[in-house]
C-alpha positions in Angstrom: 6.6 2.3 28.2 3.6 0.0 28.3 3.1 -2.3 25.3 -0.6 -1.7 25.5 -0.5 2.0 24.7 0.1 2.0 21.0 -0.7 -1.6 20.3 -4.4 -1.1 19.4 -3.6 1.7 17.0 -0.7 -0.2 15.5 -2.7 -3.4 14.9 -5.6 -1.4 13.5 -3.3 0.4 11.1 -1.6 -2.9 10.0 -5.0 -4.5 9.5 -6.3 -1.5 7.5 -3.1 -1.3 5.4 -3.2 -4.9 4.2 -7.0 -4.9 3.9 -6.9 -1.9 1.6 -4.0 -3.3 -0.4 -5.6 -6.7 -0.9 -8.8 -5.0 -2.1 -6.7 -3.3 -4.8 -4.8 -6.4 -5.9 -7.7 -8.1 -7.8 -8.4 -4.9 -9.7 -4.7 -4.4 -10.4 -4.4 -8.0 -11.6 -7.4 -7.7 -13.8 -6.1 -4.5 -15.4 -2.7 -6.2 -16.0 -4.4 -9.1 -17.7 -6.5 -6.7 -19.8 -3.3 -5.0 -20.9 -2.0 -8.4 -22.1 0.4 -11.0 -20.7 3.0 -9.8 -23.1 3.2 -6.5 -21.1 4.1 -8.3 -17.9 7.8 -7.8 -18.3 7.2 -4.1 -19.2 5.1 -3.6 -16.0 7.9 -5.0 -13.9 10.6 -3.0 -15.6 8.6 0.3 -15.4 7.8 -0.4 -11.7 11.5 -1.0 -11.0 12.5 2.2 -12.9 9.8 4.3 -11.0 10.9 2.9 -7.7 14.6 3.7 -8.5 13.6 7.3 -9.6 11.2 8.0 -6.7 13.2 6.6 -3.9 15.7 9.5 -3.6 12.8 12.0 -3.6 10.9 10.0 -1.1 13.9 9.7 1.1 14.4 13.5 1.0 10.8 14.0 1.9 11.1 11.6 4.9 14.3 13.1 6.1 12.8 16.7 5.9 9.5 15.8 7.7 8.7 15.2 11.3 8.5 11.4 11.9 4.9 11.5 13.1 3.8 13.3 9.9 5.3 11.1 7.3 2.7 8.3 7.4 -0.4 10.4 7.4 0.9 12.7 4.6 1.9 9.8 2.5 -1.4 8.1 3.1 -3.3 11.2 2.1 -1.3 11.4 -1.1 -2.0 7.8 -1.9 -5.7 8.2 -1.2 -5.9 11.3 -3.5 -4.2 9.4 -6.3 -6.5 6.4 -5.8 -9.5 8.8 -6.1 -8.0 10.2 -9.3 -7.4 6.7 -10.7 -10.9 5.7 -9.7 -12.4 8.7 -11.5 -10.3 8.1 -14.6 -10.9 4.4 -14.7 -14.7 5.0 -14.5 -14.5 7.4 -17.4 -12.1 5.2 -19.4 -12.5 1.6 -18.2 -10.8 0.0 -21.2 -7.8 2.4 -21.5 -4.7 0.2 -21.6 -2.3 3.0 -20.7 -4.4 3.9 -17.7 -4.7 0.3 -16.6 -1.0 -0.2 -17.0 -0.3 2.9 -15.0 -2.6 1.8 -12.2 -0.9 -1.6 -12.0 2.5 0.2 -11.7 1.1 2.6 -9.1 -0.2 -0.3 -6.9 3.0 -2.2 -7.2 5.1 0.9 -6.4 2.9 1.9 -3.5 3.1 -1.5 -2.0 6.8 -1.1 -1.4 6.6 2.5 0.0 3.5 1.8 2.1 5.0 -1.2 3.7 8.4 0.3 4.5 6.9 3.5 5.7 4.5 1.6 8.0 7.1 -0.5 9.6 9.5 2.4 9.9 6.8 4.3 11.9 6.2 1.2 14.0 9.9 1.2 14.8 9.6 4.7 16.1 6.5 4.0 18.2 7.7 0.9 19.9 10.9 0.5 21.8 13.2 -2.4 20.8 12.1 -4.5 23.8 8.4 -3.7 23.0 8.9 -4.5 19.3 10.0 -8.0 20.2 6.7 -8.5 22.1 4.3 -6.6 19.8 5.5 -6.9 16.2 4.1 -10.4 15.9 0.7 -9.2 17.0 0.9 -6.3 14.6 1.9 -8.7 11.8 -1.0 -11.0 12.7 -3.4 -8.1 12.5 -2.0 -7.3 9.0 -2.6 -11.0 8.0 -6.2 -10.8 9.2 -6.6 -7.7 7.1 -5.3 -9.5 4.1 -7.5 -12.5 4.8 -10.6 -10.3 5.3 -10.1 -8.5 2.1 -9.3 -11.7 0.2 -12.6 -13.1 1.3 -14.6 -9.8 0.8 -13.1 -8.8 -2.6 -15.1 -11.2 -4.8 -18.4 -10.0 -3.3 -17.3 -6.3 -3.5 -16.2 -6.6 -7.1 -19.5 -8.4 -8.0 -21.4 -5.2 -7.1 
């Protein structure tokens, strides 16, 4: 297989994934600070517990689903939950429980989004291709992170 075939889509997906994540990080960090520094250990503990509880269910979902459908279905679920959080946070901007929940959600999604993305890349690219293209895909992800990190202050100032 040619390295070029899936590379543009793979790099665009990596760029978009980290760009989106690093637009959420400042909001998540702000909400965590609003909840209070004393809750930082609780946020970490709850995130760990949720990851431990959700991982078997997520693994069952992945095992029962066609490989090519896992990433889009998971992204649709995350997008729907982000829209729900967006609506709730605009209605209740100072709600500590909601803010705490959003921080845990972002941290938990970070793990699942990253592992799901790279698992899908492993199915799209052969082992010899992956040696050649995974560096380019990771570079695109880093550019997405950089772009969002530069854009986030202006976007949050709106």
